[in-house]
PLY file of the C-alpha trace (Angstrom):
ply
format ascii 1.0
element vertex 84
property float x
property float y
property float z
element edge 83
property int vertex1
property int vertex2
end_header
-118.52 43.34 204.98
-114.63 43.06 204.21
-113.13 44.93 201.33
-109.78 43.83 199.73
-107.39 46.36 200.89
-106.11 47.41 197.52
-109.68 48.00 196.33
-110.54 50.10 199.56
-112.31 53.37 198.41
-110.51 56.54 199.38
-111.83 59.81 200.77
-111.70 61.04 197.00
-114.08 58.01 195.78
-117.89 58.38 195.73
-119.52 55.12 197.15
-123.24 54.20 196.40
-124.56 51.86 198.94
-127.07 49.38 197.22
-129.70 47.41 198.85
-131.04 45.02 196.27
-129.79 43.39 193.07
-129.35 46.69 191.20
-127.21 49.56 191.67
-129.92 51.81 190.38
-132.71 50.81 192.60
-133.49 52.86 195.67
-130.06 54.56 195.06
-128.91 58.09 194.04
-126.70 56.42 191.33
-128.73 57.84 188.36
-128.81 61.30 190.06
-125.24 61.12 190.75
-123.97 60.14 186.99
-126.26 62.92 185.92
-124.64 65.60 188.12
-121.11 64.58 187.48
-122.06 64.39 183.66
-121.38 60.89 183.02
-123.57 58.45 180.93
-121.62 55.30 180.78
-120.98 52.78 183.59
-118.50 50.07 183.78
-120.19 46.86 185.62
-118.18 44.41 187.60
-119.06 42.00 190.42
-119.34 38.53 191.40
-122.95 37.44 190.37
-122.93 38.91 186.70
-126.45 36.67 186.18
-128.07 38.65 188.89
-126.64 41.93 190.18
-124.66 42.93 187.27
-127.30 42.11 184.89
-130.05 44.05 186.96
-127.77 46.95 186.76
-127.17 46.90 183.41
-131.19 46.62 182.47
-131.82 49.64 185.02
-128.93 51.51 183.71
-130.53 51.19 179.93
-133.83 52.04 181.34
-132.18 55.51 182.67
-130.41 55.54 179.14
-127.04 55.05 180.61
-124.39 53.30 178.49
-122.94 50.39 180.16
-120.26 47.75 179.47
-119.35 44.62 181.46
-115.52 44.17 182.72
-115.50 40.31 181.75
-112.02 40.18 183.75
-113.62 41.63 186.81
-117.18 39.68 186.85
-118.33 36.06 187.47
-121.17 34.01 186.81
-122.64 31.74 189.36
-123.91 28.52 187.76
-126.28 25.92 189.64
-124.98 22.46 189.19
-127.35 20.32 187.10
-129.15 17.97 189.18
-131.15 16.26 186.56
-129.94 13.10 185.43
-130.13 12.15 181.88
0 1
1 2
2 3
3 4
4 5
5 6
6 7
7 8
8 9
9 10
10 11
11 12
12 13
13 14
14 15
15 16
16 17
17 18
18 19
19 20
20 21
21 22
22 23
23 24
24 25
25 26
26 27
27 28
28 29
29 30
30 31
31 32
32 33
33 34
34 35
35 36
36 37
37 38
38 39
39 40
40 41
41 42
42 43
43 44
44 45
45 46
46 47
47 48
48 49
49 50
50 51
51 52
52 53
53 54
54 55
55 56
56 57
57 58
58 59
59 60
60 61
61 62
62 63
63 64
64 65
65 66
66 67
67 68
68 69
69 70
70 71
71 72
72 73
73 74
74 75
75 76
76 77
77 78
78 79
79 80
80 81
81 82
82 83
């Protein structure tokens, strides 16, 4: 995976790798947030209606507060193939 150079993590950044839609499922994100004393997450991404939504829902279940960063998110839409 290639990361846009200005957004690459530094040595001081914490990176949580996810393996499915949610950033919480199967990761240590919740434990990390608690250990750092954080209860709010800012969600960004390219599939707002899939991965970002799943992370927000799971975060709500884990009592995290969340917000979508609208300027840094994108919604994929399937073109309608139905004809009138």
